[in-house]
N, C-alpha and C positions, 0 to 999 in steps of 0.2 A: 443397450436395449433398443429395439426397433421403435421408431417414433409413434407408430400406431399403438403399440403396447403401452407406451408411456402415457398416452392420452387416456386409454382405457383403464389403466391401473390407477392413475392419479385422479381421474374424474374431477378436474379442477372446478372451482366455484366461481361462477360469473354472474349469478342471478341474485338480485336483492329479494327480500321476502315477498313483496307484492310487485308483480311484473306487469299487470294488466292495466292499472290506472296510476296516474301520477299524483292525484290529489289526496289529501288526508281524508280518512274515513273513520267512523266510530263503530263500536261493537254492535250497536243496534241495527246497522246496515248489513252486517255479516251473519251468515248462518253457521259459521264455524263455532266449535267449542271455545271456551275461554282460553284454554291452553294453546290451541292452534291459532287463534286470533292473535294472542300475544306474540307468538313465534313470527307471524307474518309482519306485525307492526314493528317488531325490533329491526327489521330490514337488514339483518346480518346476512352476509353472502352465503349462498347455498348453491347446490347443483340440481337443477330440474332436468338434467340431461337424460337422454334415452339410454336404454340398457346396453350392456356390452355386446350382446348378440346382434342387436340392431345396428350398432356402430360397425361391427364386423360385416354385416350384410351390406351396409352402405359402401364400405371399402371394397367389397367384392364386386359391387355393381356400379362402380364409377371409376373413371380414369381420365387421362389427359384429353381424350376424345369426347368426353361427356359434357353436356350442358345441363346444369342442375339449379334448383331453386329451393329455398326453405323459408317458411315463415317461422320467426323465432331465430335464435342463435345460441350456440354453446359448443359442447364437445363435438356435435355433428359438423359444425362449421370447420373445426380443425381437421376432421377426417376428410371432408371434401377438399380442403386445402392440401392435405398430405397426399391425396390421390391426384392433385393438380387438375381437378375438374374446373371448367369455366363456371363459377358458382356465384349465385346471387342470394344474399342473406338479408331478409327483410325484418328489421326490428326498430322500434322507435327509441330504444335505450342506448344513449351515448356511453353509459358506463359499461354495458355489456361489450360493446364494440371495442372500447379502450382496453378492457381487461383481456379479451380474447387476443387482441393484437400483441399485448405485452407478454402474455403466456407463450404465444407462438414464437415470438422473438427469442424468449429465454430458452426455448427448446429447439431452435433452429428450423422451425417449420415456416416455409415461405408462404406468404399470403397474397402473392402477386396475381393469382388467378381468382381471387375472391373479391367481389364487389359488395360492400355493405350499403344497404339502402336504409337510412335512418328516418323511417316513416312508419306509421301504422299501416298494416296490410290493407285495410279497407280504403285507405287513401291512395296507396301506390298501385295495387294490383289492377284496378279498373283502367288505369292509364298506362300500364306496362305494355310496351310494344315488342318486347323480347318474346320469342316463341321457339318451338322446336326443342323443348326440354326432354331429356332422357329420363330424368328422375325428379320428382317433386316430393318434398317432405313437409307435411303440414303439422306444425308444432308451435303455433303462435298463440294468440288469445283464445281462451277456451270458453268464455262467456257466450251464450247463444245470442245471435246466430253466426258469430265470427267463423267457426270452423266451416260452415256451409258457404259463407261469403268467400273465404279463401279457396275453397274447392271450386266454386263456380267460376272464379276468375283465373284459375290455373288449369282446369280440366282440359280445355281445348287449346291450351298452350303446350300441352304435353303431347309428344309424338304418339302415334299408334305403335303399340309395343312398349311404350314407356311405363315406368313404375311410379305409382302414387303410394306414398307411405303416410299413414294416418296414425298419429300418436295420441295416447290417452283415450283410447276407444272405450275404456271402462266408464267414462263420464257420459251422462245422458246427452249433453249438448253435442258430443262427438258421435255417440253410438247411433243417433238418428241418421247421420251421414253414412256410417259403415253398414248399417242395415239396408239402406237404399242401394249402396254400391254392390252388396252381395246379391241383391235381387235384380240388378239392372244388367241388360244384355251388353252394355258398353264396357263392362269391366269383368275381369277374371280374377277371382280370389287366388292369391299366391301363398301367403304365409300369415300365421298368427303367432305373435310373440307374447305368450303368457296372458293373452286377453287384453293387453295394454297397447300394443302396436300391431297394426294390420297392414299388409301389403297387397296392393291390387295392380294388375296389368291392364292398360287401356287396350281394348281390342277393336275399336272403331276409330276412324279418322276424326269424327266429331261425335261427342256425346251430348251436344246442345241441340243438334238438328233433329229434334223429336217433338211429338205432341204427347199429351198426358196419356192417351190411350195406347201409346207404344211402350209405355213403362209399366212393367208388371207391378212395381211397388205402388204406383198411383192407381192402377186399375183394380188391384186387390182391395185397396182401401175404399174405392168408390163402390164396388160391388157389395162389399161387406156392409156398408152404410145402407144401400138399397135393400139388401136382404133383411137387415134388422128392422127397417121400416115396414116391410111386408109382413114380417112375423108379428110386429106390433098390431098391424091392421087385422090380420087373421085372428089374433087372440082377443080382440076387443069383443 
């Protein structure tokens, strides 16, 4: 069987229940149901990996000429390795890195084009000097504002014409970002995978070289606020 199909079919488990913090925590800190809380606290290995269609999309849009980066690591890391992209995987988890490498070795998937950065993305990305990425996958920490931090420090490292893949867009902490990107002139919407994973193409050299009044997302919000104030004044 093709190694890509093996990765997709087996969807190996690399992630412990709680992946975003290392410290112990109590139920009173979490908004999860008792059942979901217990599941996370057990820390049994699971797979938080992206869907089959997204893995296939990554495989179709990366090759040995590609330079790629992801926040988080998992099945997607294996696909980038399989396609021999020059890939950077940013995760603070030593256990994820170890398990991914062990699985790859057992399946004959070479990891020599993959560089793991064992740091949290908010520590590594602001200091990252690599640029010219063809594809960036954001699937790291989902607590607010990490998705936006990860986007901010990778957006202008991405080439014009490069792809930005945002996972878990159904979460509010992520949908704020995707709503902005859908409205912004620097990005072209490409594909939506079941409302969970959304792909954009960068259509400007820089998406940072703007003022608020050049962003429809910001302008719409500002004018709406002014309009509401005027309505309140007129109705008094």
